[in-house]
C-alpha positions in Angstrom: 116.9 130.5 69.5 116.1 128.0 72.3 114.8 129.3 75.5 117.1 128.6 78.5 116.1 126.9 81.7 118.1 125.3 84.5 116.1 122.1 84.3 113.8 120.6 81.7 111.8 117.6 82.8 110.4 115.3 80.2 107.4 113.5 81.4 104.9 114.6 84.1 104.5 111.4 86.1 104.7 111.5 89.8 108.5 111.3 89.8 108.8 114.2 87.4 106.5 116.2 89.7 108.6 115.3 92.7 111.8 116.3 90.9 110.2 119.6 89.7 109.1 120.4 93.3 112.5 119.8 94.9 114.4 121.7 92.2 112.0 124.7 92.1 112.1 124.8 95.9 115.9 125.1 95.6 115.5 128.1 93.4 116.2 126.5 90.0 114.2 127.5 86.9 112.2 124.4 86.0 110.0 123.5 83.0 108.2 120.2 83.0 106.8 119.0 79.6 104.0 116.4 79.5 102.6 114.8 76.3 99.1 114.2 77.7 96.6 116.9 78.6 97.1 116.1 82.3 100.0 115.2 84.6 100.3 112.1 86.8 101.2 109.3 84.4 100.0 106.1 85.9 99.1 107.8 89.2 95.7 109.2 88.1 92.0 108.8 89.0 89.2 108.8 86.5 85.4 108.6 86.3 85.8 105.4 84.2 82.2 104.6 83.7 79.6 107.0 82.3 77.0 108.2 84.8 78.8 106.5 87.7 80.2 109.0 90.3 83.3 107.0 91.4 86.9 108.1 91.0 88.8 105.0 90.3 92.6 104.7 90.4 92.9 103.8 86.8 96.4 102.3 86.6 98.4 102.3 89.9 96.4 101.8 93.0 98.4 101.2 96.3 101.3 103.0 97.9 104.2 101.4 99.9 107.4 103.0 98.7 106.6 106.7 99.0 108.8 107.9 101.9 107.2 110.2 104.5 110.2 112.4 104.1 109.3 113.3 100.5 105.7 114.2 101.6 107.0 116.3 104.4 109.8 118.0 102.5 107.4 119.2 99.8 104.4 119.9 102.1 102.3 117.6 99.9 98.8 117.0 101.3 98.9 113.2 100.8 97.0 110.9 103.2 97.4 107.2 103.2 95.1 104.7 105.0 96.1 101.3 106.4 94.0 98.4 105.2 92.2 96.3 107.9 93.6 93.0 106.9 96.7 91.7 105.1 95.2 89.1 102.8 92.7 86.4 102.2 93.3 83.4 100.0 90.5 81.0 99.1 91.8 77.4 98.9 91.4 76.3 95.3 91.4 72.6 96.5 88.0 73.3 98.1 86.9 75.8 95.5 86.9 78.5 98.1 84.9 76.7 100.8 87.9 77.3 103.1 90.6 79.9 103.0 93.5 81.6 104.6 92.9 84.9 106.3 95.9 86.8 107.6 95.5 89.9 109.7 93.9 90.6 113.0 92.6 87.0 112.8 94.6 84.2 111.2 93.0 81.0 109.8 96.0 78.8 109.0 94.3 75.9 110.6 91.3 76.2 108.3 93.4 75.1 105.4 95.3 72.4 107.3 98.4 74.6 107.7 98.3 75.3 111.5 102.0 74.3 111.8 103.0 76.9 109.2 101.7 79.9 111.1 104.9 80.3 113.2 107.1 79.5 110.2 105.3 82.2 108.1 105.8 84.7 110.9 109.5 83.8 111.2 110.1 84.1 107.5 108.8 87.7 107.5 110.7 88.5 110.7 113.9 87.5 109.0 113.0 89.4 105.9 112.4 92.5 107.9 115.9 92.4 109.3 117.0 93.1 105.7 114.2 95.6 104.7 114.5 97.7 107.8 118.2 98.1 107.1 117.8 98.9 103.4 114.8 101.3 103.5 116.6 104.2 105.1 119.3 104.2 102.4 116.9 104.8 99.4 117.0 108.6 99.7 120.8 108.7 100.0 123.6 108.1 97.4 123.9 104.4 96.5 125.4 102.2 99.2 127.5 99.2 98.0 126.4 95.6 98.3 129.0 95.0 101.1 127.9 98.2 103.0 124.3 97.1 102.9 125.2 93.6 104.0 127.2 95.0 106.9 124.1 97.1 107.9 122.0 94.0 107.9 124.5 91.9 109.8 125.1 94.7 112.4 121.8 93.6 113.9 122.2 91.7 117.2 119.7 89.2 115.9 121.4 86.0 114.8 118.8 85.5 112.1 120.0 88.5 110.1 122.5 86.4 108.1 119.7 84.0 107.2 117.5 86.9 106.2 120.2 88.3 103.9 120.8 84.8 102.3 117.0 84.3 101.8 116.3 87.6 100.1 119.6 88.4 98.3 121.4 85.2 97.4 118.9 82.3 97.2 116.1 82.0 94.5 113.1 83.1 96.5 111.1 80.0 95.5 113.6 77.7 97.1 113.8 79.9 100.2 110.0 79.9 100.6 109.8 76.1 100.1 112.4 75.6 102.8 110.5 77.9 105.2 106.9 76.8 105.0 105.3 73.5 104.0 101.7 74.2 102.7 101.5 75.0 99.0 98.9 77.7 99.5 101.0 79.5 102.2 104.0 79.3 99.9 102.0 80.9 97.1 100.8 83.8 99.4 104.5 84.6 100.0 105.6 84.1 96.4 103.2 86.5 94.7 105.2 89.5 95.8 108.1 88.2 93.8 106.0 88.1 90.6 103.7 91.2 90.4 104.7 93.0 87.2 107.7 90.7 86.7 107.6 87.7 84.4 109.8 85.1 86.1 109.8 81.7 87.7 110.1 81.6 91.4 113.3 79.6 91.1 114.9 81.8 88.3 118.7 81.8 88.8 118.9 85.4 87.7 117.1 86.4 90.9 115.0 89.0 89.2 112.1 87.6 91.2 114.1 88.2 94.4 114.6 91.9 93.4 110.9 92.3 92.8 110.2 90.6 96.2 112.5 92.9 98.0 110.8 96.0 96.6 107.4 94.7 97.6 108.6 94.2 101.2 110.8 97.2 101.6 108.3 100.1 101.9 108.7 101.8 105.3 111.0 98.9 106.2 107.8 96.9 106.9 106.3 96.3 103.5 102.8 97.7 104.3 100.8 98.7 101.2 98.5 101.5 101.9 95.5 103.1 100.2 95.8 106.7 98.9 92.9 108.6 100.4 91.0 110.1 97.5 92.6 107.8 95.0 95.9 108.1 93.0 94.7 111.3 91.5 94.8 112.9 95.0 98.5 112.0 95.2 99.2 113.6 91.8 97.1 116.6 92.7 99.2 117.2 95.9 102.5 116.8 94.1 101.3 119.1 91.3 100.3 121.8 93.8 103.7 121.4 95.5 105.7 121.8 92.2 103.6 124.7 91.0 103.7 126.4 94.4 107.5 126.4 94.4 107.5 128.0 90.9 107.9 125.1 88.5 106.4 125.7 85.0 104.2 122.8 84.0 103.2 122.5 80.3 100.7 119.8 79.3 99.9 118.8 75.7 103.7 119.1 75.0 105.0 116.2 72.9 108.7 115.9 73.1 110.1 114.5 69.9 113.9 115.0 70.2 116.5 115.6 72.8 120.1 116.4 72.1 122.9 115.2 74.4 123.8 118.8 75.4 120.3 119.6 76.6 118.2 120.9 73.7 114.6 119.6 74.0 112.3 119.9 71.0 108.6 119.6 71.5 105.2 120.2 69.8 102.1 121.9 71.2 99.0 123.2 69.5 100.9 126.4 68.9 103.6 124.7 66.9 107.1 123.5 67.5 109.4 124.8 70.2 112.9 124.3 71.6 113.9 124.7 75.2 117.5 124.2 76.5 118.3 122.9 79.9 121.6 122.7 81.8 120.2 119.4 82.9 117.4 117.3 81.3 115.6 114.9 83.6 113.8 112.1 81.8 110.7 110.6 83.4 110.2 108.4 80.4 111.4 104.9 80.1 115.1 104.3 79.1 113.9 102.9 75.8 111.8 106.0 75.0 114.8 108.3 76.1 117.1 106.4 73.7 114.5 107.0 70.9 114.4 110.7 71.6 118.2 110.9 71.5 118.3 109.0 68.2 120.2 106.1 69.8 119.6 102.3 69.7 116.8 101.3 72.2 117.9 98.9 75.0 115.9 95.7 75.2 113.2 96.1 77.8 111.9 93.3 80.0 108.2 92.7 79.2 105.4 93.8 81.5 103.3 91.0 82.7 99.9 91.9 84.0 96.3 92.6 83.1 94.4 95.1 85.3 90.6 95.0 85.4 88.6 97.8 87.2 85.1 96.9 88.3 82.2 98.8 89.8 80.0 96.6 91.9 76.5 96.9 93.3 77.8 95.0 96.4 80.6 92.7 97.3 80.1 89.1 96.0 79.3 86.3 98.3 82.0 83.8 99.2 81.8 80.0 99.6 83.8 80.3 102.9 81.2 80.5 105.7 83.7 81.6 108.2 84.9 84.7 106.5 82.7 87.6 105.3 83.3 89.6 102.1 84.2 92.7 104.1 87.0 90.8 105.8 88.1 88.9 102.7 88.3 92.0 100.5 89.8 94.3 103.2 93.3 93.3 102.2 94.8 91.5 99.2 92.5 88.8 97.9 94.6 86.1 96.3 93.1 83.8 93.6 94.6 80.6 92.3 98.1 81.6 93.6 99.4 78.4 95.3 103.1 77.9 94.5 102.3 75.1 92.1 99.7 77.2 90.3 102.2 80.1 90.0 104.9 77.9 88.6 102.5 76.2 86.2 101.1 79.5 85.0 104.6 80.8 84.3 105.5 77.7 82.3 102.3 77.9 80.4 102.7 81.6 79.6 106.4 81.1 78.7 105.2 78.5 76.1 102.9 81.1 74.6 99.6 80.0 76.1 97.2 81.8 78.4 97.3 80.2 81.9 94.1 78.6 83.1 93.4 79.4 85.9 95.1 82.8 85.8 96.7 83.7 89.1 95.1 87.0 90.2 95.0 89.4 93.1 92.1 91.6 94.0 91.9 95.0 95.8 88.9 96.9 97.1 89.8 100.5 97.5 86.4 101.6 98.6 86.4 99.4 101.8 89.4 101.4 103.1 88.6 104.7 101.5 84.9 105.3 100.6 85.7 108.9 99.8 86.2 108.0 96.1 82.4 107.1 95.9 79.6 109.6 95.9 77.3 109.6 98.9 74.5 107.8 97.0 76.9 105.1 95.9 78.2 104.7 99.4 74.7 104.4 100.8 73.7 101.8 98.2 76.5 99.4 99.3 78.4 99.8 96.0 82.2 99.1 95.9 85.1 99.3 93.5 87.1 96.2 92.8 90.5 95.8 91.0 91.6 92.4 89.6 95.3 92.2 88.8 96.2 89.2 86.7 99.8 87.8 86.8 101.8 85.9 84.2 100.4 87.7 81.1 103.6 88.8 79.4 103.5 91.6 76.8 104.0 89.2 73.8 101.3 86.7 75.0 98.4 86.5 72.5 100.3 88.9 70.2 98.6 87.4 67.1 95.3 88.9 68.3 94.2 92.5 67.7 94.3 94.7 70.9 90.6 94.6 71.5 90.3 90.9 71.2 93.4 90.4 73.4 91.9 92.7 76.0 88.6 90.8 76.0 90.3 87.4 76.2 92.5 88.5 79.1 89.6 90.1 81.0 87.6 86.9 80.6 90.5 84.9 82.0 90.8 87.1 85.0 87.1 87.1 85.8 86.8 83.3 85.2 89.6 82.8 87.7 87.8 85.1 90.3 84.5 83.2 89.7 86.2 79.9 90.5 86.3 80.8 94.2 83.1 82.8 94.6 79.6 81.6 95.5 78.1 83.6 92.6 79.5 85.0 89.3 81.1 88.4 89.7 79.0 89.5 86.6 75.9 89.2 88.7 76.9 92.1 90.9 78.7 94.3 88.3 76.9 97.7 87.9 75.9 99.0 84.5 76.7 102.5 83.3 74.4 105.2 82.0 74.2 103.3 78.6 73.5 99.9 80.2 77.0 98.6 79.7 78.8 96.6 82.4 81.2 98.7 84.5 84.3 96.7 83.5 87.4 98.4 82.3 90.6 96.5 81.5 94.2 97.8 80.9 96.7 95.5 79.2 100.4 95.9 78.8 99.6 97.2 75.3 97.3 99.8 76.7 100.1 101.0 79.1 102.5 101.2 76.2 100.1 103.1 74.0 98.5 105.5 76.6 101.4 106.1 78.9 104.5 105.3 76.9 105.5 102.4 79.2 107.8 100.3 76.9 106.5 96.7 76.6 103.9 97.6 79.2 106.4 97.3 82.0 105.1 99.1 85.1 108.7 99.5 86.4 110.0 101.0 83.0 112.2 97.9 82.7 113.7 95.2 84.9 114.2 96.3 88.5 117.7 96.4 89.8 119.1 95.8 93.3 118.8 99.0 95.5 122.5 99.1 96.0 125.7 99.3 93.9 128.0 96.4 93.3 131.3 96.8 95.2 133.3 97.4 92.1 130.8 99.8 90.5 132.0 103.2 89.3 130.4 106.0 91.3 132.5 108.9 90.3 129.8 111.4 89.5 126.7 112.7 91.4 124.4 111.1 88.8 126.1 107.7 89.2 126.2 108.0 93.0 122.4 108.7 93.1 121.6 106.0 90.5 120.2 108.3 87.8 123.0 108.4 85.3 122.7 108.0 81.5 125.4 108.0 78.9 125.3 111.8 78.8 126.3 114.2 81.6 123.5 116.6 81.0 120.7 114.0 80.9 119.5 112.1 84.0 116.8 109.5 84.6 114.2 110.6 87.1 111.4 108.1 86.6 110.8 104.4 87.4 113.7 103.5 85.2 116.2 105.1 87.6 118.0 102.8 90.1 115.7 102.3 93.0 112.8 103.4 90.8 109.6 101.5 90.3 106.1 101.8 91.8 104.6 105.1 93.2 107.5 106.2 95.3 108.9 109.5 94.2 112.4 108.1 94.9 113.6 108.4 91.3 112.5 112.1 91.2 114.0 112.9 94.6 117.3 111.2 93.7 117.6 112.9 90.3 117.0 116.3 92.0 119.7 115.6 94.6 122.2 114.6 91.8 121.5 117.9 90.1 121.9 119.9 93.2 125.3 118.2 93.9 126.5 119.0 90.3 
């Protein structure tokens, strides 16, 4: 006999925790089942290196899309810190002797792009006319394309129509090329269209535009903040909220089958169990859900990134004499990401070869939030560094075994970083208690194996527009909230939901709202 619950949530990522908290707060009986021995999914921290007292955000690392409303509704003790700079990009043409700093001080003239500074500012001003209109709709039932367009155009600013055309209707690569002239400046803009998405900047499908919109939409401004205490602190706060409202959280519970009417079968160390839910919320990918239902798996867009976590004795020296490491690494540090380099890297990877140089982005959590380091590490000048390589699709180097592939991708990322530094990054990497370099890499294969992210896609599949098409059927709560599956009792609540992706909690919130409307 199956135990009965109002809600069974499959997967204990941050979205599952958000859904559990909202539904338990509303008085529903909620059981959340997580395969691993801990919750959090990709939003976790870890002591990644033996004997090194630093809590690294192992997979996801920055927060932009988590609405303040979710934090306040759930009483979650989540703190976010603003980075001191937007970005720094060494100019590959000078091997990093000059570079573009954007933030409190801008250095467009240093790379010969002084005339682009105003154009760059205007591009983002037009974009914000769109993002500021779209952002408030993400925690409501889906608006239609026409309704969103009307919201954007209701602005008194005559540039609103140009902003809509730029972000929604024109391949972003073309829009960028028409807006700014310098190739490095173009690349700085274009990277947000490609992180985690394998696409050309001029792809006619506009999947790169959707990715770009999500990277700019957070808070309506696109600011990406650092979670104080690391991603594990975000998960800890959401877990406390869900548990505090009465949700039952079971870890070490491997779900192996779901029936369309709500029976969920799972295994623990104690044996096999069945629980029945009036609604089942799936925080797993749509492909994993199909497998659990015994249905054909949908094709999943490939993930396309390599993430390398480093522990450094100190920040590396730069070739640029006008920008210090603390400034350069305070925001996003772009490497070999001019527009031409991005387009060439995509074409190379699409042909099955590893791009050289590999476009990468670097983040230094500890400059903004030193709390993740022990006091001795802080005092010593140590820092964390995350290198995120683009255009490494899931099937790239698939003839290699996982360890060899990981080594090769890591080497490519660090080689790209070294191309713009005044010293090899290896010279400042710490060693762990066993004398091994503090370097940890996570490939798309690692994400699939460890976290169940199909094809290593950090968004659980291709992102979709955050609105419904005008002729779309929205006749049920699940459809209106963008969380429907082919079965009335089963809803998506993870990154695979409409308006899912990244650490946002939006998928979890919207699934909970659909249940409460049912």
